[in-house]
N, C-alpha and C positions, 0 to 999 in steps of 0.2 A: 680688689674690692674697695669700694669707697665707703668710709664709715663716718658718721657724725655722732660723736659720743658726748653725752651729758657728763661732765666731770664735776658737777656740783656747784657750790657757791650759793650765794643769795641767802635769804632768810628762810630757815626751815619751817617757820610758822606760816609761810605763804607759798603753798604748793604751785601757784601759777606765776610766781615772780621770776625775776631775772636769774639766769643760770649761765655758767661757763660751759662752752662746748669746744671740742677738738674736731678738726677735719683730718682724717687719715686716708692715705692710699696704701693699701695693704697694711703694713705695720709702720709705715713712715708718717710721722707727724708733719702735716703740711702747714696748718695755721690754727689759731684759736679765735673764738668770737663769743660775744654775749648775746643772749636771746631771752626775751620774756615769754615764758611758756604760754601765757594767756593769749598770745598772738597767733598761736597755732602752728601746725606743721608746715603749711605752705610758706609762711613768713620765715620760719626757721631755715627752710631750704634756700630761700632767696638770700637770707643773711649769710648762710654758709657759702653760697656762690660768690657773693660780694667780697667776703673775707679771703677766699681763694684768689680772686682777681687782684685784690690789693696786694696780697703776698707775692703773686707773680710779677706785678708791676714793680714792686720794690726790688725784687730779685733781678729783674731785667735792668732797672736803673743802676743798681750796684755793679752789674756786669759791664754796662756801657761806661760808667764812671771809671772803672778799673782799666778798661781797654783804652780809653782816651788818656788816662793818666800814664799808662805804660807807653803809649805812642808819643806823648809829649816828652816823657823822660828819655826815651830812645833818641828823639830828635835833639834834645839838649846835649846829650852825651856825644852825639855825632856832629854837633855844630850846625844843625839844620833847623833850629827853632824858627828862624826868620821865614822859612818856607810855609809855615802855617798861616801867617798873616800877610806875607809879602810875595807878590808874583814877580819872579825874576825877569819875566818878559815884559813887564810894565815899564813905561818911561818915568813913572812917578817914584 
């Protein structure tokens, strides 16, 4: 189940103002975002989707960074770092 939950925030005297929301899949918190209630449900759904995309992009970037860091570390430890930038078959 996908849930978009209003977790409050904002000015209590302004029922249509900005609020904090969570996006959850089942019980797992995926991300949070802010939304102004006066902009309506459709806008809230769009903002939720954008927040999830941003979360997934950051998660993927962290994974790629970790994988590249691990690859470089392995090559340094094995004395192969030059193979990342130098083609041993090249005459230069």
